[in-house]
N, C-alpha and C positions, 0 to 999 in steps of 0.2 A: 323356208317359207317366207312369203312376202310380208306376212303379218304375224306377229307373235304376241302372246299375252302371258302374263304370269299367273300361275295356278294359285288360287286362294286356298291356303292350307292353315288358316288361323286355328281351326279346331285342333290340329296336331300340335302347334306350338303352344297352345294353352294346356296341353295334357301334362300330367306330372312327369311323364317320361322325358318329354322334350325340354322341360324346364330344369332337368337335372335332379328332380325330387325322387325319393325312393318310392317304389311301389309298395303296397301293403306287404308286411313281412310274411304273411301267409302265402304270398305268391311264390316265394322262394324258400321252401322248406330245407332246413339244414340237413346235410347228410343224405340228400336224395340220390337214390340209385336208379330207380325207374319211376315212370309216371304212374299215378293211381289208375287202376283199370277203369275204362269207360264202359258203361252199360248202354248199349244201343239197341233200341227196340226195332222190330221188323213189322211188316204189314199185318201179320197175324196177331200182334200183341194188342193189349187192351189200351185204347186211347180215351176211354170214357172219363169225363171230368177234366180232360186236357184239350182235346180237339175243339176248334171253333167252327169247323165245317165237316160235312160228311165226306167230302171229296179230297180231304187232305190226308197225308200219311207219311210214312217213313220206311225206307228200305235200308237194310244194313249191308255190310260188305259181304256177308255170307250169301245173301240173296242175290246180290249183283254177280258174285263170282261163280255161282252155280248155273248161270245161264249160258248155254252155248250160243255164241253170237258170230255173225259173219263179219261185221264191221263195228268200229268203236261207238258210233252214234246209237247203236241198238241198246246200249245201256239205258237209254231213256225209255225204252219200252217197259221198264219196270213200273212206270207211271201208268195207271189204268187209263185205257182209251187212247194212248199215244201210239202212232204208227211211224216207223222210221224207214225211209227208202233212200235210193240214190239214183241220180239221172246222168252223171257224167264224172268219171275220174274218182279214184279212191281218196285223193287228198282234199277234195272239196267238202264243205259242210254238207250234211245230209239234208234230205227233204223231211219236213215235220208235218204231221197231220194229227189234229185233235179237235174235238167238239165242233165239227163242221168247218174247220179252218184248214185250207191248204196254206200252211205257214211259210211256204217257200223254204228258205234256209234258217228261219227262226223268228220272223215277224210275229209279234203278239204272243210269244212264249219266252219268258225270261229265264235265262240260265246263268248261274253264278257259281263260283268256286271260292269258298271261304270269304264271301262278301264281294269278291271282284266279279263284275259282270263279264260274261263270255260274249254276249251279243255286241255287235258293232253297229252303231247308227251311222247313217250317211256312208254306206259301204259301196265299193265299186261294183259289186255283183248283186246286192240285195239288202234292203233295209232290215236291220236286226240280225244280220248274218252271224250264226253261232256255230263255229267249228270246234268239235270236241276232240279232235285228233291229238291235242296236246295233253290230254289226261292219261295217266297211267292207272288202270283199274285197280291194281293191287294196293295202291296208296290211298284209295278212297275209303273212308270210314263209313259214310252213310250218305243217303240222298233224301232230303226233305222235299216233298212236293205238295202243290196246292193247285186248285182250279179257280178261275174267275177273278174279277177285280175286287176282292174282298179284304186283302191284306194291306194295311196302310203303309207297311214298310216297302212294298213293291209298287213302283210307279210305271215308268215308260215300258212298253213292250211286254206287258204282263196280263193283258185282258183274258186270253185263253187259259193261262196258267203259268206255273213257275216250277223250276227244278233247281234246288240249291244243294250243290255238292259240298261235303265237308271232308277234309283230309285227316288222316291219322296224325295226332301229335307225335306219336312214336309207333313205328311198325310193330305189330304184335310179335313177329319173328322175322329174322333175316330170310331172304329168299333168293334163289337163282332158278330161272326156268327157261326152257327152250321149247318152241312149238314148230313143227314142220308139217307141211301138207301139200296137197295137189296144187297145180297151177303155180308152182315155184314159191309157195308161201313159206316164210320163215319169220319167226319172232323170238327175240331173246330179251329177258328182263332180269334185272339185278337190283337188289336194295337191302339196306340194313340200317340199324340205329345203334348208336353208341352213346354212353354217358361221357360228356366232355365238359369239364368244369362244373358249373352249377346247373347245366341243362343236358339236353339230349340232341345229338346231331344225327340227322337222317340224310343219307345219300342214296341216289338210285338213278337208273336210266333204262331206256328201252330202245330197241331197234327193230323195225319191221320192214320187210320187203315182200312183194308179191307181183305177179304178172296177170293174174285173173284168167278167165277162159277166153279172152278176146283174141280175135285174129291178129290184131296188132297189140302186143302185150301192153298192159297198163303201166308196167315199169314203176310201180309205186314204191317210194322209199320214205320212211319216217324215222326221225331221231328225236327222242325226248330225254331231257335231263332234269333232275330234281335235287334240290338241297333245302333242308329246313333245320333251323336251330330253335329249340323250344325250351323255355324255362318256366317252371311252375307246375300246377296240377290242372285238373279239369275246370276248376272254378276261377282260379287266379293265375294268370299266365301272360307271357310275352313271347311271341315267336316271329321269326323272319324267314320268308320262303322265297327262293329263286327257282324259276322254271324256264326252260328253253325248249323250243320246238322248231323243227325244220322238216318240210316235206316237199316232194316233187313227184310228178306223175304225168303220164300221157293220157289224154282224155278219151273217153269212150262215149261220145255224145249219143243222144237218142237218134234213131233212124226211122224212116217212114215205113209204115206197115205194107204199103203197096209194093215196095222194093223187095221185101221179104217174100211176099206171096208170089211174085213173078220170077224170083230167083236172082234178081240183080244183086242183092245183098243177103248174106247169111245173118242169122239172129245175133251173132257175136262180131259182125263186121262193123266198120266205121266208114263213113264217106270221106271225111277229111282227117287223115291220119296224122296231120301235123299239129292238131290241137293238143293242149295240155296246160300244165300250170306248175307253179311253185309258190310256197308260202313259208312264212316264219312268224313266230310269236314268242317274245321273251318278256318276262315280267319279274318284278321284285315287289313283294307285298309284306305287310306287317299286320299282325293282329295283337291286340292288348285287351285284357279283361281284368277287372277288379270287382270282387263280389263279397258282400257280407250278409248278415242275416236279413236285411230289408232292402238292399239296393244292389244293382248290378250295372256297371258301366263298361261299355264295350266299344272298341274302335277297330275298324279295318281300313287300311290305307294301301294304295297300290300305284305303281308307275310301270309303264311298259312300252314296248315297241312292236309293231306289227307291219307286215307287208304281204302283198299278194300280186302275182302277175299271172293272169288267166287268159287263155286263148280258146275260143269256142266258135262253133259254126252250126247253127240250128236250122238254117234255111237253105244252105248249100250254094245254089246258083241263082237265087231269086232276085236279089238286088243287083248283083254284079256277075253277069254270065261269063265274063272273061277271067277275072281274078278270084271269083268266089266270094262268099259272104262271111269269111272268118273275121272275127274282131277280137281285140285285146281289151281287157279291163284291168287296170293297174292302179295301185295306191300304196302309199306307205304312211304310217301315222305313229305319233307318240300319244299315249293315253295315260290318264291319271285320275284318281278319285279318292274319296273318303266316305265312309259310313260310320257315323258316331251316334250312339244312343245310350240312354240311361233308363233303367226300369226301377220303379219303386213298388214294393209290396207293403200294404198297410190295411188298416180297417177304416172304412168310410161309414160313419154312424154305426159302428159295430159290425159292418158287413165286410167280409174279406174282399179286397180289391187290389188291382195292380194297374199302373199307368206307365206307359213308355213314351218318351219324347226323343225324337231323332233328327239328325241333320245329314243330308247326303249331297255331295257335289261330284260331278263327273265332267271331264274335259277331254276333247279330242282335237289334236293338231294334225290335220290330214294334208299330206303334201302330194301334189301332182296326181290327184284322183282323176282318172281319165278314161275315155272310150276312144279307141283307135281302130281304123280299118286296116286289116293285115292280110298277107298271103304267106303261107309257110312261116308264120311268126315274124315276118318282116313288115314294118309299118308302111302303109301306102298313104294314109291320111289320118288326120286327127279330127274327130267329131266334136269332142269337148274335153277340156282339161282345166282343172281348177285347184286352188288351194282353199281349204275350208277349216274354219275354227268353229267348234260347236261346244257349248257348255250348258249346264243346268244346275240349279240349286233347288233342293227339295227339303221341306220341313214336314214332319209328320208327328201325329199324336194318336196313341191307341190306348183305350181304357176298357176294363172289364170289371164288373162287380158280381159277386155271388149273392143275389138278392134273397133267395131262399135255398134250402138244400136241393131243390129241384129246378131252380131257375138261375141261369147266368145271362147277363145282359152286357153287351159291349158296343162301343162305337169308336170310330176313328175319323180323322180328317188329315188330308194330305194337300199340301200346296206346292206347286212346281212352277219355276220360271226358267225360260229357255232363251238362249242367244244363238242365232245362226249368222255366220259371217262368211260369205262366198266371194272369193277373189279370183276371177277368171277373165273372160272377155268383157268388153265394156258394156255389153247389152244385158247379160244375165248375172252380173255381179251385184252385190248389195248386202245389206244387213236386215235382219228381221228378228223381232222379239215376240214372245207370247208367254202367257201364264194360264194356269188352270187349277181349280180347286176340286178335290175328289173326296166326298164324304163316304163313309162305310158304316155298316151296322151288322150286328149278329145277335141272335137270341138262341139259347140252348135250353131245352126242356128235358128234365130227367137228371140222373138215370132212374127209370122205372123198369123193373124186371131186367136189369142189365142192358137197358136200351135208352138211347138219347135221340132227340129230335132237334134238327137244326133249321134255322131260317137265316139266310144271309142276303144282303143287298148292298150294292155299292156302285159308284161311278169310277170309271177308269179312263185311260187315254192311250194313244200311241202317237209318237212324233213321226212326221214325214221327213224324207231326205232333205237336207238343207238346200240342195241345189234346186229342188222343186219349189221352195218357198220364195226364191228370188227370180225365177225364170220369167222372161217376158217374150222371148223369141225362140222358136224351134231351131236348134242348132243345125239341122239338116236342111229344112225347107226355107227357113227364115220367116215363116208365118208367125203372127202374133199368137201367143198362148197365155192362158191364165195360170197364175201361180196357185199352188195348193195351200190349204190351211196348214200352218205349222203343226198344230196339235189337233187331233181328232177325238171327240168325246165318244166313250163307250159306256154302256150300262149293263149291269148284271143282276140276276136274281137266282137264288138256289134254295130249294127245300130238300132236306135229306134226313136220313135215319142211319144210325149205327147201332148194331146189337151184338152182344156176347151171350145171349140167352142160352144158346147151345154151347156146352163146354168145349173149349179148344177151337171154336169157330168164330171168326169175326166176319160179319156181313155188313155191307153198306149199300144204300140206295140213294141216288141223287137225281132230282128233277131240276133242270136248269134252263135259263134263258139268257141270251146276250143280244144286245143291239149295238150297232155302230153307226155313227152319223154319216160316215163315208168310207168307201173302199179306196180312197185316193192313195196312189203309190207312185213313186218315181221309177220309171222303166230304165234300168241301167243298160239293157241291151240296145236301147234306141237313143239314149241320152236326152229323153224328154219326159213329160209327165202324162199320166192318164187319170182322169177323174171318174171313179166308179160311183154308182148310186149308194144310198144307205142300205144296210143289210140287217137281217135278224136271223137268229139261230136259236133253236131250243132242242132239248133232248133228254134222254134218260141214261144213267149209268148204274150198273149193278156189279158188285164185286163180292167175292167170298174167299176167305183164306182159312184153311183148316190145318191144324198141326196137332194131331192126336198124340204123337210121341216125339221124342227127340230125333228119331231117324226118318220120319215121314212128314212131308209137307205137300199139300195140294192147294192149288189156287185156280180161280176161274173169274173172268171179267168180260162184261158185255157193255157196249156203248151204242146207242142209236142217236143220230143227229139229223135234224132237219134244217137246211140252210137255204135262204132265199134272199135275193135283192128285194128291197121294199119299193112299193109304189110303181111297179112295172107289171105288165100283163104276164100271165103264166107261161106264155110262149117264149119269154126272154128274161125270166127272173131267176134261173138256176145259177148257182155259184160254181164255176168250174172246179173240178177236183175236190169237192166237198164230200168226204166219205160218209155214207149214211149208216152203214152197219160195220162194226168192228168187234171181234171177239178174240180172246186169247185164253189159254189154259196151260197148266203145267203140273208136273209131279216130280218130286225129288225124294229119293230114298237112299239111306246109307248112314252108317255110323262114322265116327271119327277115324276108325281104322277098318280096313277090309274093303269089300266091294261097295260101290255106290253108283247111282245112275240118275239121270235127269232127262226129261222129255218135255218139249215145249211146242205148242201149236199156236199159230197166229193166222187170223182170217180178216180180210176186209173185202167189202162188197163192191159190185159195179157202182160207178159214180158218174155224174154228168161231166162231159169234157167241154161242153159249150153252154151258152146261156139258154138255148132252147131246151136242153135236156134230152134231145133226140139222139145225140151221140154219147155213148157210154164207154167207160173203161171196163176191162175184164176183172173177174174175180181173182183174188190172190189167196192161196192157202199154203203156208210154209210150215214144215215140221222139222224141228231140229232135235238132236239127241246127243247124250254123252254117257259113256260108261267108263268107270275108272276104278283104281285100286290104290288105297293108302296103306302104308306100312312104315311106322316110325317117321323119319324125316322125309320120306319119299312119297310122291304123288304122281301116278301115271294115269293118263286119260286119253280116250279117243273120242273126238267129236265127229258127228255126221251131220252136215248141213244140207237142208233140202232133201231129206230122207226119201221122199216120194219122187224126186227128180222131176218136179212139175215145171212146165214151161210157162210160168207166170211172168208178169212184167212188174218191174219195180216201180215204174212211173209211165204214165201215158198223157200226152198232150194232143190237142187238135188245133192245127193251124196250117197255113199255106207254106209250101216249100217247092223247090224246083230241082230236079235231077237232070243230067244231060239228056237232050232230045225232047224234053217236056215243054209245054206251052210257056210263053214268057210270063204270063200272069201266075204261073205256078198251079199247084193242085192242093186243095184242102184235104188233109188226111190225118189219121192218128199217127203220132210219132212216139215211139216207145224205147225204153231201156230195159232189156230183159233181166229177169232174176238169174242169178248164177246157178248152174246145174249142181247136181249132187257132188259133194266133195268131202274128203276125210282129212282130219288134222290130228296129229299125234303130239302130245305134250308130256314133258317130264319136268317136275318141279322138286327142288330140294330146299327144305326149310330148317333153320337152326335156331 
């Protein structure tokens, strides 16, 4: 890169570990053979007295592993109200929908793994791009989730919510598994943990390949590697984790509905069969924690490398009727960061209290992030290419006091500062800085009759693409354009209830509202910016989890969202692809040995595809099931995906495109990516 800066890692060098001091002796128990068992609660468990919102929760590995899923990103659908789809190619980040947001590939929904952010800011394809394909599900211990801008520890890209994955310190059992299925699907996974020296070493890997139902095979290939060395127990520990991911695929971009109806294209055809992509993500991270009776100090630190080379064609022959409209989005980056916090538990005037103070810093050195015009993956012209350095420093404070046995009161404050440095052409290069304060509060009443009531409010924000903060000229037309605000203010309010009044049943209700000062985004497909109006969203979420016995679990979730642009007439204030109704339900039955089964249903409603609201997408209803048999170390299962073989669509957009023989100005139409048809997968797993 043309410009380079050193990462500020003073918090690490000030830690006892870096100074060569010994960690507390309890962090390294002598004669340790295995780690102490971890008790991880699931969504049906009792969070009364602990949760700060009605919409927060936790899912354990058992709940995640029992879900028959088509693709890796669907693990996030364990978060109530979240819908995961795909619009092009198995190796890309999925499309995320929650609380009236079409989050594209992750904007405004924070995802992390043991403290390391998964989202990438100033990404070649989309702000907040969060690709989950590097995760190995069997190695995930739990998923903590929350909604709204109410958590002081979460800053950028977390307005709609957050999902924080936590990995096992040690695998409960070694495992080897193989899955085969229709459409040339194959997956193999292997992992185990061993006591090595004073700690536990975990090694594992995964390989997946599939072609999908597409006329031109998807040819998706994924490789994941995992290594962790962990010393200590669940309270006091130090671990180092290395992960490696590589993927490549041929794209299956959305196609126009008119071409399907008149027979020019089949549902599983593609117009430009040369589109596709490849990506890699490699990281090294460290976690350290020291805990005693009254304080906990924790630090996560990470460094990594990422690259993406993506070829897409969404408008076919609209811009260039000779060479076509294929374009390439490419980047490579190094990233690094730290999250350091300390929590004190104490009595404040005789009242039980706890306070957390934290520091976070995140840095991205992005090299040759560019948009290029291509044909058959060969470059014809460069629209824009830049080197970008982006960093931020965040400080946060969070406090809660148990004022009475039935009243908890908490407040938080977060301060963030950002630096954007863009080095490209002489017109659109430059530096920009910005800062923002985000106060939070929560109030919890109860429990009364095994029921708590929650009131939450807070301010949040999201950052815009660095290239949009310094732009002055459109890279295609040369026209003058306005730069976007680096940071956009968001506001949230939530009232909720959580009850355990019925034995073995956990139920939650949340009424929420969100406002954003602007829907400003950088449009990676065009190399420029678009400024959208302010927006508001509000809705209701209802969830129930019933576990009457160890062998039966039933859950049901419903979410309604109303999303509109503010200060615009009703004929042009709809937010495209804002899902209004979403519902999911599932049942799982079975003991540790013998037959078991799982059945899951997911529904999302028609939604506006343009600002008028006159064009709507279709309903989607998917039903997936699993039946299996466990005996000793063996586990055999059959998954049936899309049991009803419905011809739904994963995603639908409305815009202009041009096929051969059509008018030069193109035709406005719905463009869709179909859901995959019914398919079966057979798996065998051996654990020791």
